[in-house]
C-alpha positions in Angstrom: 111.3 139.2 201.4 114.9 139.2 200.1 116.6 136.5 198.3 120.2 136.2 199.8 123.6 136.1 197.2 126.1 134.7 199.2 129.6 134.5 198.4 132.1 133.9 199.2 135.5 135.4 199.3 139.0 134.1 197.8 141.9 133.9 199.0 145.4 133.9 196.4 145.7 129.9 197.9 142.5 129.7 196.2 143.1 130.7 192.4 144.3 128.0 190.3 148.2 128.9 188.7 148.7 130.1 185.5 149.4 126.0 184.4 146.3 125.0 186.0 144.2 127.6 184.5 145.8 126.3 181.3 145.2 122.6 181.0 141.2 123.8 182.7 140.5 126.0 179.3 141.8 123.3 176.7 140.1 121.1 178.4 136.9 122.9 178.2 137.4 123.6 174.4 137.8 119.7 173.7 134.6 119.2 175.6 132.9 121.5 173.8 133.9 120.6 170.5 133.3 117.5 171.6 129.5 118.7 172.2 128.9 120.3 168.8 130.0 116.9 167.2 127.7 115.5 169.4 124.9 117.6 168.4 126.0 117.8 164.4 125.2 114.0 164.1 122.1 114.5 166.1 120.9 116.8 163.5 121.9 115.0 161.0 119.4 111.4 162.4 116.9 113.6 162.8 117.3 115.4 158.5 118.0 111.4 157.4 114.9 110.4 159.0 111.1 109.9 156.4 109.3 113.0 157.8 106.0 111.8 156.9 104.5 112.7 153.6 101.7 114.7 152.4 102.3 113.7 149.2 99.1 112.5 147.0 98.2 111.1 143.4 95.4 113.0 141.9 93.8 110.4 139.7 91.1 111.8 137.6 89.2 110.4 134.5 88.2 112.3 131.4 85.7 111.5 128.6 86.3 112.0 125.3 83.7 115.0 125.0 84.2 116.7 128.0 84.8 120.8 127.4 87.4 120.5 129.7 89.7 119.1 126.4 88.7 122.2 124.2 89.6 124.8 127.4 92.8 123.5 127.8 93.5 122.7 123.7 94.1 126.6 122.9 95.2 127.1 126.8 98.7 129.0 126.4 100.0 128.1 130.3 99.1 126.6 133.5 95.5 127.4 134.5 94.5 128.2 137.7 91.5 125.6 139.1 89.2 128.9 139.4 89.7 129.9 135.4 88.9 126.4 135.0 85.3 126.0 133.6 82.7 124.9 136.0 80.2 122.9 133.8 82.8 120.5 133.4 82.7 117.5 135.2 86.1 116.6 135.2 86.6 120.3 136.6 84.2 119.0 139.3 86.2 116.0 140.3 89.7 118.2 140.5 87.8 120.6 142.9 87.1 117.5 145.0 90.7 116.6 144.9 91.7 119.9 146.3 93.6 120.5 142.6 95.2 123.9 142.8 96.7 124.7 139.2 96.6 122.2 135.7 99.6 122.3 132.8 97.9 121.5 129.5 100.8 119.5 127.3 100.4 120.2 124.0 102.2 119.6 120.7 102.0 120.9 116.9 98.8 121.8 118.4 97.3 118.3 120.0 96.5 118.0 123.4 98.1 115.0 124.5 98.0 115.0 128.4 97.0 116.8 131.6 99.6 117.7 134.6 97.4 118.4 137.8 99.0 120.1 140.8 97.4 119.7 143.9 99.0 122.4 146.9 102.3 122.8 147.7 103.9 120.8 150.4 105.1 124.5 151.5 101.2 125.6 151.8 102.4 128.8 149.9 100.5 130.0 146.4 102.8 129.2 143.4 104.5 131.7 142.4 105.6 133.5 138.4 108.7 131.5 138.7 107.1 128.4 139.6 104.6 128.7 136.4 107.1 129.5 134.0 108.8 126.5 135.5 105.6 124.8 134.9 104.7 125.7 130.9 109.0 124.9 130.2 108.5 121.6 131.6 105.1 120.8 129.4 106.7 122.1 126.5 109.5 119.4 126.6 107.1 116.3 128.2 104.0 117.2 126.3 106.1 115.8 123.0 108.1 113.1 124.9 104.6 111.6 126.6 103.0 112.0 122.7 106.0 110.1 121.3 105.6 107.4 124.1 101.8 107.7 123.2 102.6 106.8 119.1 105.2 104.1 120.2 102.5 102.2 122.6 99.9 102.5 119.4 102.1 100.7 117.3 102.9 97.9 119.5 99.2 97.9 119.9 98.5 97.7 116.1 101.8 95.4 115.3 100.0 92.9 117.7 97.0 93.1 116.1 98.2 92.7 112.8 100.6 89.9 113.3 97.0 88.4 114.6 94.8 89.4 111.4 97.6 88.2 109.5 97.8 84.1 111.0 94.2 83.9 111.3 93.8 84.8 107.3 97.2 82.0 106.7 94.7 79.9 108.5 91.6 81.2 106.5 94.4 80.5 103.1 94.8 77.1 104.4 90.8 76.3 104.1 90.2 77.9 101.2 92.9 75.6 99.5 90.7 72.8 100.3 88.1 74.3 98.6 90.3 74.0 95.2 91.6 71.1 93.3 94.9 69.2 95.7 95.5 68.5 91.8 94.2 68.0 88.4 92.8 64.6 87.8 93.8 62.5 85.0 90.5 62.9 82.1 90.9 60.2 79.8 92.5 62.0 76.5 91.6 65.3 77.4 94.2 67.8 79.0 93.8 70.2 82.3 95.5 73.0 83.3 94.4 75.8 85.9 95.7 79.1 87.7 94.0 81.0 90.3 95.7 83.6 92.5 93.7 86.1 95.2 93.6 89.7 95.0 94.5 89.6 98.9 95.0 86.7 100.9 92.0 85.0 100.5 89.4 85.6 97.9 86.3 84.8 96.2 87.0 82.8 92.5 87.0 78.5 92.5 86.8 75.9 90.5 86.3 72.8 90.4 85.9 69.4 89.0 83.2 66.9 90.1 83.0 63.2 88.7 79.4 62.2 88.4 78.0 58.7 88.7 77.5 57.9 84.5 81.2 59.0 84.5 80.8 62.8 82.9 82.8 65.4 84.1 81.3 68.1 86.0 83.5 71.6 85.3 83.0 74.8 87.4 84.0 78.8 87.5 83.0 81.1 90.0 82.9 84.1 90.9 81.7 86.1 94.3 81.4 90.1 94.2 83.8 91.6 96.6 87.3 90.6 97.8 88.8 89.1 100.9 87.0 87.7 103.7 83.9 88.0 103.5 84.2 87.0 99.6 85.7 83.7 100.9 82.6 82.6 103.0 80.4 82.6 100.2 82.5 81.1 98.3 83.3 78.5 100.7 78.7 78.4 100.6 78.7 78.0 96.7 80.9 75.5 96.5 79.6 73.1 99.3 76.2 73.7 97.8 77.3 72.9 94.3 78.9 69.7 95.2 75.9 68.3 97.5 73.2 69.3 94.2 76.0 67.8 91.8 75.6 64.5 93.6 71.8 64.5 93.0 71.5 66.5 89.3 73.7 66.0 86.9 71.8 68.6 84.3 73.8 71.8 84.6 70.3 74.4 84.4 68.9 72.2 87.5 72.1 72.4 89.3 72.1 76.3 89.0 68.6 76.5 89.9 68.8 74.7 93.1 71.9 76.4 94.1 70.1 78.9 93.6 67.1 79.2 95.6 69.4 77.6 98.5 72.2 80.1 98.5 69.4 83.3 98.8 68.6 82.7 102.4 72.9 82.5 102.8 74.0 85.2 101.1 74.0 89.1 102.3 72.0 91.4 100.4 75.1 93.1 98.6 76.8 89.9 97.4 76.1 87.4 94.3 77.7 84.9 92.7 78.1 84.0 88.6 79.1 80.9 88.0 79.2 78.7 85.0 78.7 74.8 85.0 80.0 72.5 81.7 79.0 68.5 81.8 81.4 66.7 79.2 81.4 63.2 78.0 84.7 62.4 77.7 84.6 60.0 74.7 83.0 61.9 72.7 83.2 65.4 73.4 79.7 66.1 73.6 79.1 69.2 76.8 76.1 71.0 77.6 76.0 74.3 79.9 74.2 76.5 81.8 75.9 80.5 82.4 74.9 82.0 86.0 75.8 85.3 84.3 79.9 84.6 84.6 82.1 85.3 81.9 81.3 83.6 78.4 84.1 81.1 77.7 86.5 81.2 74.1 86.4 77.8 72.4 89.7 77.4 69.8 88.4 75.5 66.8 91.0 75.4 64.3 91.7 79.5 63.6 88.4 80.3 65.1 87.8 81.4 68.8 84.3 81.5 69.8 82.5 81.9 73.0 79.3 79.7 74.9 76.5 81.8 75.1 73.9 81.3 77.7 71.8 82.8 79.7 71.1 83.0 83.7 71.1 85.8 86.8 74.3 85.6 88.7 73.1 83.0 91.8 71.7 84.4 94.8 70.0 87.5 93.4 66.5 86.3 92.5 64.7 83.4 93.8 62.6 81.9 91.2 65.7 82.5 88.4 65.5 79.5 85.1 69.1 78.9 83.8 69.4 78.2 79.8 71.2 74.6 79.0 73.0 74.9 75.7 74.9 71.9 74.3 78.0 72.0 72.0 80.7 69.3 71.0 84.4 70.4 71.3 85.9 68.3 69.0 89.9 67.1 69.0 92.5 69.3 69.4 90.0 72.1 70.7 90.5 74.4 73.8 87.7 75.1 76.4 89.4 78.2 78.7 86.9 79.5 81.7 88.4 82.3 83.3 86.4 85.4 85.7 87.2 88.7 85.2 90.2 89.9 87.1 92.2 89.4 84.0 89.8 91.5 81.7 88.8 93.3 84.2 93.1 94.5 85.3 93.8 97.6 84.4 97.4 99.3 83.3 98.9 102.5 84.3 97.0 104.6 81.9 93.2 102.9 82.8 93.3 100.8 79.3 91.6 97.6 80.8 93.1 94.4 79.2 90.1 93.4 77.7 87.7 90.4 76.1 89.9 91.2 73.1 93.4 90.5 74.5 92.1 87.7 75.8 90.5 86.6 72.7 94.2 86.7 70.6 95.7 84.6 73.2 92.9 81.7 73.1 93.6 81.8 69.0 97.4 82.2 69.5 98.1 79.0 72.2 98.9 75.6 71.1 97.8 72.9 73.7 96.1 74.4 77.5 98.9 74.7 79.4 100.4 77.1 77.0 97.4 78.9 77.1 97.5 79.5 81.0 101.0 80.8 80.9 101.3 82.9 77.7 97.9 85.2 80.4 99.5 85.2 83.2 102.3 85.9 81.7 100.7 88.6 79.0 98.4 90.0 82.4 101.6 90.5 84.3 103.3 92.6 81.4 100.2 94.8 81.0 99.5 95.4 84.9 103.4 95.9 85.8 103.5 98.9 88.1 99.6 98.4 89.0 98.0 96.7 91.9 95.8 93.2 91.4 92.4 94.6 91.2 90.4 91.3 91.7 90.7 87.3 91.9 92.2 85.5 88.8 91.3 82.5 87.7 92.4 80.2 84.2 91.1 76.9 83.6 91.3 75.1 79.8 90.3 71.4 78.5 92.3 70.5 75.8 90.2 67.6 73.9 92.3 65.5 72.3 93.4 64.6 69.2 92.9 60.4 69.5 91.7 60.0 72.5 93.4 57.6 75.3 94.1 58.2 78.8 97.3 60.1 79.9 99.7 59.1 82.1 102.0 60.4 84.6 105.2 58.7 86.6 107.5 60.3 88.7 110.3 59.5 90.4 113.5 61.1 91.5 117.1 61.2 91.5 119.8 62.7 94.0 122.0 65.5 93.1 125.4 63.6 92.5 127.4 63.5 88.6 126.1 61.3 86.4 122.7 60.9 87.7 121.7 62.3 84.8 121.8 58.8 82.1 120.2 56.9 84.4 117.1 59.8 84.6 117.6 60.0 80.7 117.7 56.2 80.4 113.9 55.9 82.7 112.1 58.8 80.3 113.2 57.1 77.2 111.5 54.1 78.3 108.3 55.9 78.9 108.2 58.2 76.2 109.5 55.1 73.9 105.4 54.0 73.0 104.7 58.0 72.0 108.4 58.3 70.3 110.7 57.3 67.9 114.3 57.1 66.0 115.7 60.7 66.2 112.8 62.7 67.8 113.5 60.2 70.5 116.9 60.5 71.1 116.4 64.7 70.4 114.1 63.8 73.6 117.3 62.2 75.6 119.8 65.0 75.3 117.4 67.5 76.2 116.9 65.8 79.3 120.1 64.7 80.2 121.4 68.4 79.5 118.4 69.3 82.0 118.9 67.5 84.4 122.9 67.6 84.9 121.9 71.4 85.2 119.3 71.1 87.8 121.8 68.7 89.4 125.5 71.0 89.0 123.3 74.6 88.9 120.2 74.2 90.5 121.0 72.1 94.0 124.4 72.9 93.6 125.6 69.7 93.7 124.2 68.7 97.0 123.8 64.7 97.1 120.8 65.8 100.3 118.6 67.5 97.5 117.0 65.9 95.2 116.1 66.7 91.5 112.2 66.0 90.9 111.6 64.2 87.0 107.8 64.5 85.8 107.2 62.1 82.7 103.3 63.2 81.3 102.2 61.1 77.7 99.3 62.2 76.3 97.7 61.8 72.6 99.4 64.5 71.6 102.5 65.1 74.0 105.1 63.7 76.0 105.4 66.4 78.8 108.4 65.9 80.8 109.3 68.3 83.3 112.1 68.6 85.8 112.2 70.6 89.1 115.0 71.5 91.6 116.1 73.9 94.6 117.6 76.3 92.4 117.3 79.9 90.8 116.9 78.5 87.7 118.8 77.4 84.1 122.4 78.7 83.8 122.5 81.4 82.2 125.6 83.2 79.9 125.4 86.1 79.0 126.8 85.3 74.9 125.0 83.6 72.7 126.9 79.8 71.3 128.3 80.2 68.7 129.6 77.5 66.7 132.6 79.1 64.8 133.6 81.1 67.8 133.6 78.0 69.8 136.1 75.5 66.9 138.2 78.8 67.1 138.2 78.5 70.3 137.5 82.3 71.0 134.0 81.2 73.4 133.7 79.1 76.5 131.9 75.9 76.9 129.2 77.2 79.3 125.9 78.4 77.6 125.5 74.7 75.5 123.6 72.5 77.5 120.8 75.3 77.5 120.8 75.7 73.7 120.9 72.3 72.9 117.8 71.8 74.6 116.0 74.2 73.3 116.9 73.2 69.9 116.0 69.8 70.6 112.4 70.2 71.8 109.6 72.2 70.2 109.2 74.0 73.8 110.6 75.3 76.6 108.6 76.7 79.9 110.3 77.8 82.8 108.7 78.4 86.1 108.2 78.5 89.7 106.2 76.2 91.5 106.6 76.8 95.5 110.3 76.5 96.5 111.1 74.6 93.5 112.5 75.7 90.3 111.2 74.0 87.5 112.0 73.0 83.6 109.1 71.8 81.5 110.2 69.8 78.4 107.3 69.5 75.2 107.7 66.9 72.4 105.0 66.9 69.8 104.1 63.5 69.6 103.2 63.8 65.7 105.1 66.4 65.2 108.5 66.6 62.4 112.2 65.4 63.1 113.3 68.0 65.6 116.9 67.6 64.2 115.7 68.4 61.0 113.5 71.3 61.1 113.6 74.4 62.6 112.7 74.2 66.0 109.0 75.5 67.2 108.6 79.3 68.6 110.1 78.8 72.0 108.5 80.7 74.8 109.8 81.0 78.5 107.9 81.9 81.4 
């Protein structure tokens, strides 16, 4: 069978004219272009449609001790999965997830990450160019990755430090509750104290406990170690001392009972040194016992002695017995209780502050407060530039010369010009029973100048800020403290000179402070929290300040 193709002969009449042929050709060309545009548009739509992806995430956790980490630490570039140690648990996981190539991320000799790659989407193997590209990528990525890791670590550490600081601040507030909020008024006795921990919280403590028979128990202690552990033991010891003092008043028996109660509670590597004195305020008769604490100093006239008593530190040995001794603190004598934070503080060359310097401070002190202030200033100067090594505690007791209860009156005035006169008159009315004549007039002038300085210079004349004034009268001294919220007494570079002033060659500034220092027996300057305090001290039995050379001044 054959196929037959039939054709039809065309006549000239059937053929198109030249014009028709041109029109037909143009239509065909336009149709062809439209078809091509439609095809291209269709192709673009096809290209833009999401294609099914075979990419997936490789998630492998590598243990810190896996041998793969050691191997990759020294690898020189990308490594095929077959070249990795097959005894590595991580390699087995990689094979299970079809990993083909591993790129170590190393910076400064430290492996900081791993880039694990599966099969290429093209199903072709990784070429030499691919490996070079991945190696270059790793060299740039590793430092950036390490920087990010360090930043995350620092952020975590910063949050942790902030949490710890907040907790320590709370611990500090709690510990402060165990120390006397203010020193009690002891009839005829002056008490001063200073406490500064080496860290936010510490292990030193002191307390004054009123006993049922009217005597006063004075306690000073030091827990070994520093920081939070010492603070916890300190809190426990303090509570035991207070509860025991409510039942017995013998210093030796108090220490014996506290020792037995503390032994089951205290960690094996810690112990507590403690000194207990029981004072009869009327007679000065004092009983004391010592559990390994620094021996207290007593200044008696020109002599400085120590109160000796033997006993083991608390918390070390069950059945310990504590010697109890008796002494009499005479009128005017000063007792110093202190921790080893002062005697064992080193300076830059390694020398310790020592007992000799401490005894010298006791010998040179006129009052207990002066002894505390001088000790702190001397220690700061001695150890300048050296970190505080241990907690520091100082407590002084000074018996008045004539007995009688101390009296303290506190009041405040607004920072307005002219209020210094009212403050002066009120201080004079309080001090008039102890001072008279020229010495009272000298104190009035000194108070007026100091309060004026506090108003104008300290509080900058801000009426919203008060000047706080406290007047304390004892058998030996009248003390006036003027507190403001400034930076200190107004100082001038030049020393006031009367001849220069009369000649008009010197400004009037600086004369107020000059007069204050000349009028009173002692001027002390210090900070108490956010307040600046100037303390004016006048001896009750002193000679006329205007008619004698002023006593040695001390500024802290």
